[in-house]
Backbone bond lengths (Angstrom), bond angles and torsions (degrees), N, CA, C in turn:
res aa  C-N    CA-C-N  psi(-1)  N-CA   C-N-CA  omega(-1)  CA-C   N-CA-C  phi
1 M - - - 1.502 - - 1.435 114.19 -
2 G 1.274 113.10 130.94 1.462 121.65 -172.52 1.491 111.84 -85.73
3 G 1.141 145.20 23.05 1.471 144.30 -174.24 1.484 113.67 9.32
4 R 1.206 117.74 172.05 1.427 123.38 -176.70 1.501 108.03 -92.37
5 P 1.279 119.44 155.04 1.427 120.62 178.09 1.452 111.98 -72.11
6 A 1.378 122.75 146.22 1.307 125.03 -177.85 1.557 115.24 -59.07
7 T 1.341 114.40 -36.28 1.325 119.45 177.00 1.521 113.62 -119.43
8 P 1.419 116.06 115.21 1.448 117.13 -167.92 1.620 105.12 -68.03
9 R 1.331 111.18 149.26 1.480 115.20 172.93 1.576 110.12 -85.54
10 P 1.352 107.92 134.85 1.523 108.61 177.35 1.469 114.05 -70.24
11 S 1.306 115.70 159.79 1.509 119.18 -173.77 1.563 108.15 -71.01
12 Y 1.299 118.04 -28.34 1.472 123.00 179.33 1.555 108.54 -126.54
13 P 1.253 116.02 146.73 1.531 117.09 174.98 1.448 109.84 -64.68
14 V 1.302 118.14 138.50 1.488 129.11 179.17 1.463 113.55 -44.76
15 D 1.420 113.87 -45.16 1.414 118.32 178.95 1.559 117.64 -57.69
16 E 1.325 112.64 -37.89 1.462 122.59 179.82 1.517 107.46 -70.47
17 V 1.379 116.87 -41.99 1.474 117.26 -178.67 1.527 110.75 -68.19
18 F 1.380 118.78 -43.67 1.407 122.60 167.58 1.458 120.08 -45.38
19 E 1.405 111.27 -53.87 1.433 116.92 -174.78 1.490 108.68 -67.89
20 T 1.374 120.40 -38.24 1.359 117.63 -178.99 1.522 115.51 -65.04
21 C 1.319 114.16 -39.16 1.522 122.80 176.38 1.565 107.22 -60.76
22 A 1.326 116.26 -48.31 1.482 119.35 -177.78 1.409 112.98 -64.22
23 A 1.325 119.43 -38.34 1.475 125.47 179.12 1.625 108.92 -64.21
24 I 1.350 115.63 -42.03 1.397 115.60 176.68 1.579 116.83 -71.25
25 A 1.219 113.86 -39.41 1.427 121.28 171.09 1.448 120.83 -69.30
26 G 1.302 111.75 -23.64 1.530 116.86 -172.55 1.526 118.56 70.71
27 S 1.354 111.45 11.10 1.468 117.38 175.52 1.502 112.66 -155.09
28 V 1.353 117.63 147.18 1.386 121.96 176.86 1.506 116.88 -91.54
29 T 1.342 115.95 -9.29 1.460 123.19 -175.34 1.517 116.01 -54.38
30 P 1.255 119.01 -53.18 1.485 114.86 -169.05 1.537 113.43 -72.62
31 F 1.241 119.17 -16.46 1.537 121.06 -168.83 1.448 113.72 -81.91
32 P 1.313 124.90 -42.53 1.492 121.33 -177.98 1.560 113.89 -57.98
33 E 1.401 111.58 -35.84 1.527 119.61 -179.17 1.496 111.96 -71.36
34 R 1.349 117.34 -25.86 1.464 120.02 -178.23 1.484 114.91 -81.32
35 R 1.380 118.00 -1.08 1.463 121.33 177.54 1.468 111.94 -66.65
36 L 1.251 123.59 132.00 1.408 123.74 173.66 1.429 115.16 -73.02
37 R 1.242 119.85 148.67 1.516 124.09 -179.52 1.531 110.57 -90.08
38 L 1.353 113.44 63.91 1.464 120.84 176.97 1.480 108.53 -116.37
39 P 1.304 119.53 156.06 1.451 121.46 -173.29 1.626 112.47 -48.71
40 V 1.362 110.40 -42.90 1.476 114.83 -177.97 1.560 112.16 -64.87
41 A 1.353 112.74 -38.86 1.450 119.67 -179.19 1.584 110.38 -67.12
42 E 1.313 113.07 -41.29 1.491 117.58 176.35 1.596 109.09 -63.94
43 A 1.204 120.96 -40.78 1.429 125.77 177.81 1.524 110.80 -59.09
44 H 1.379 114.24 -41.46 1.497 116.30 176.90 1.481 110.97 -68.92
45 L 1.402 117.27 -37.34 1.462 118.14 179.03 1.555 108.23 -62.08
46 V 1.347 119.93 -44.84 1.416 121.10 -179.63 1.505 110.14 -57.68
47 G 1.406 118.96 -42.18 1.462 120.11 178.99 1.488 113.13 -68.57
48 C 1.306 119.54 -38.87 1.495 121.93 174.28 1.479 109.71 -63.28
49 A 1.265 121.37 -44.73 1.509 124.74 179.64 1.435 108.44 -61.83
50 D 1.308 123.57 -47.10 1.392 128.99 -178.36 1.601 109.17 -59.69
51 S 1.369 117.26 -40.59 1.458 119.01 -175.20 1.469 109.37 -85.47
52 R 1.374 125.02 -17.39 1.485 123.32 -170.05 1.451 114.50 -116.46
53 L 1.318 122.44 -16.16 1.504 124.82 -168.67 1.513 110.92 -63.46
54 D 1.432 114.24 -51.17 1.432 118.84 173.96 1.508 115.99 -42.50
55 D 1.350 116.23 -57.18 1.409 120.65 174.57 1.488 115.94 -51.55
56 L 1.385 116.23 -52.56 1.442 122.79 178.02 1.438 110.79 -56.71
57 L 1.277 123.01 -46.59 1.457 127.26 178.61 1.512 112.25 -52.30
58 A 1.361 114.12 -36.58 1.513 118.69 -177.95 1.414 113.38 -94.68
59 D 1.348 114.30 11.09 1.528 122.11 -175.92 1.492 112.25 55.80
60 D 1.302 115.56 32.99 1.485 120.85 172.06 1.590 107.90 -104.53
61 S 1.296 112.36 150.81 1.404 121.46 177.60 1.563 111.53 -77.22
62 P 1.334 117.12 129.86 1.498 123.52 170.96 1.466 110.88 -77.56
63 F 1.404 123.67 -3.45 1.385 125.68 -171.50 1.514 105.84 -113.28
64 S 1.279 120.97 110.01 1.394 125.57 174.34 1.593 112.38 -72.59
65 W 1.273 111.73 -23.43 1.525 119.99 -176.79 1.612 112.91 -86.32
66 L 1.200 117.99 -11.32 1.527 122.02 179.66 1.513 111.31 -106.84
67 Q 1.282 113.27 98.24 1.461 116.70 -177.86 1.471 111.98 -107.92
68 A 1.318 121.14 -33.82 1.410 121.05 -177.29 1.588 111.94 -68.12
69 A 1.349 117.44 -43.91 1.392 117.36 -177.77 1.609 110.91 -110.13
70 E 1.260 116.36 28.44 1.469 118.28 -171.67 1.543 114.69 -54.31
71 N 1.432 115.92 -48.81 1.497 119.74 178.87 1.474 109.47 -57.10
72 T 1.361 115.76 -44.78 1.527 119.41 -179.28 1.479 111.11 -62.77
73 A 1.348 120.86 -47.83 1.482 120.12 177.36 1.562 114.49 -59.92
74 V 1.346 119.11 -38.37 1.390 119.98 174.29 1.503 112.23 -60.37
75 A 1.352 117.81 -47.52 1.484 122.71 -177.91 1.540 108.09 -65.37
76 E 1.299 120.13 -36.92 1.473 123.63 -179.28 1.535 108.98 -65.70
77 L 1.268 116.21 -49.05 1.508 120.19 179.35 1.452 111.66 -64.66
78 Q 1.372 118.05 -41.79 1.437 118.73 173.55 1.508 118.56 -57.78
79 S 1.336 110.76 -41.04 1.479 115.80 -179.01 1.503 110.56 -74.52
80 W 1.265 116.49 -25.02 1.513 121.39 175.58 1.594 110.47 -72.36
81 F 1.365 115.69 -58.71 1.410 120.04 -179.62 1.488 114.00 -56.85
82 A 1.354 122.52 -46.76 1.444 119.73 -175.68 1.523 111.96 -48.40
83 P 1.263 121.51 -61.06 1.541 120.35 -169.32 1.421 109.50 -87.08
84 R 1.321 126.37 -23.77 1.477 122.50 -165.37 1.536 112.51 -112.73
85 A 1.275 121.40 -32.33 1.477 124.25 -174.16 1.581 110.27 -75.12
86 C 1.361 118.50 -29.34 1.411 121.18 -173.36 1.501 112.78 -54.65
87 D 1.396 118.48 -51.56 1.471 121.84 178.34 1.429 111.78 -57.84
88 R 1.319 114.67 -45.48 1.434 122.07 -175.94 1.594 112.40 -65.20
89 L 1.319 113.33 -36.06 1.432 113.46 178.64 1.557 111.87 -83.79
90 C 1.292 117.48 -22.08 1.440 119.13 178.08 1.607 109.11 -70.81
91 A 1.394 112.82 -30.19 1.505 112.56 -173.90 1.571 112.02 -64.26
92 P 1.344 118.56 -40.91 1.520 115.39 179.86 1.590 107.30 -85.93
93 G 1.294 118.70 16.23 1.465 117.99 172.38 1.525 113.48 78.73
94 E 1.356 119.20 32.26 1.492 124.66 177.82 1.476 111.48 -90.34
95 A 1.239 124.04 59.57 1.491 124.79 -174.47 1.462 115.11 -52.04
96 D 1.348 116.42 -45.21 1.455 120.27 179.31 1.547 110.49 -65.52
97 L 1.193 120.76 -41.84 1.439 127.15 180.00 1.519 109.35 -64.40
98 T 1.438 112.79 -40.85 1.469 114.81 -178.40 1.552 108.74 -74.31
99 D 1.235 127.32 -33.34 1.406 127.77 175.93 1.546 107.89 -68.27
100 R 1.169 123.77 -45.12 1.552 127.87 174.80 1.470 109.42 -56.88
101 A 1.308 118.17 -48.00 1.491 119.87 -175.84 1.441 109.42 -67.05
102 A 1.305 118.52 -36.62 1.552 121.88 177.06 1.560 111.56 -62.94
103 L 1.324 115.74 -28.14 1.492 119.03 177.45 1.392 112.00 -64.88
104 L 1.352 121.03 -20.07 1.519 121.12 -172.38 1.570 104.95 -76.45
105 A 1.248 126.44 -10.70 1.424 126.64 176.11 1.612 107.32 -77.05
106 L 1.191 117.21 -18.92 1.595 118.61 178.43 1.465 112.40 -88.68
107 P 1.242 118.05 151.86 1.470 121.40 172.45 1.545 110.19 -60.23
108 Q 1.276 120.26 151.73 1.404 122.00 -172.95 1.560 115.42 -52.44
109 E 1.297 114.43 -47.74 1.549 114.68 -177.56 1.554 110.77 -60.30
110 R 1.297 116.67 -34.23 1.520 115.68 174.70 1.530 119.55 -79.46
111 R 1.362 112.64 -15.32 1.462 116.00 170.51 1.395 119.30 -58.15
112 W 1.398 109.49 -44.88 1.478 120.80 -176.20 1.499 109.33 -70.13
113 D 1.384 115.43 -34.71 1.510 115.21 178.43 1.503 112.89 -63.04
114 R 1.368 114.61 -35.32 1.442 123.70 -174.67 1.480 109.88 -80.60
115 S 1.273 122.01 -30.96 1.462 126.50 -169.19 1.594 107.82 -87.14
116 S 1.272 121.94 -17.02 1.489 119.80 -175.69 1.454 112.67 -95.71
């Protein structure tokens, strides 16, 4: 008997759901805060951080679909990640992601001084 997985797989990847909601709302701000603090949600946060932090550190948009408000979305995500994501990334033991997220609190020219 194959039992059910401990964590059910979502019907759609969390990145796609996030991007769809942000596109409809025209903002990324409300959605990161609404994530539940459950193991599956923390795993999704780790995955999102891993795929988006390099773009955010370079002040680039990780969203190819968001052109009208691209600069605003980048600034919104940077301002959310810097103070809030560090603790949540540290809990699952993601030291590298935690350090990279903390760099977002610095101006871009200082980020590269600290990351090298």
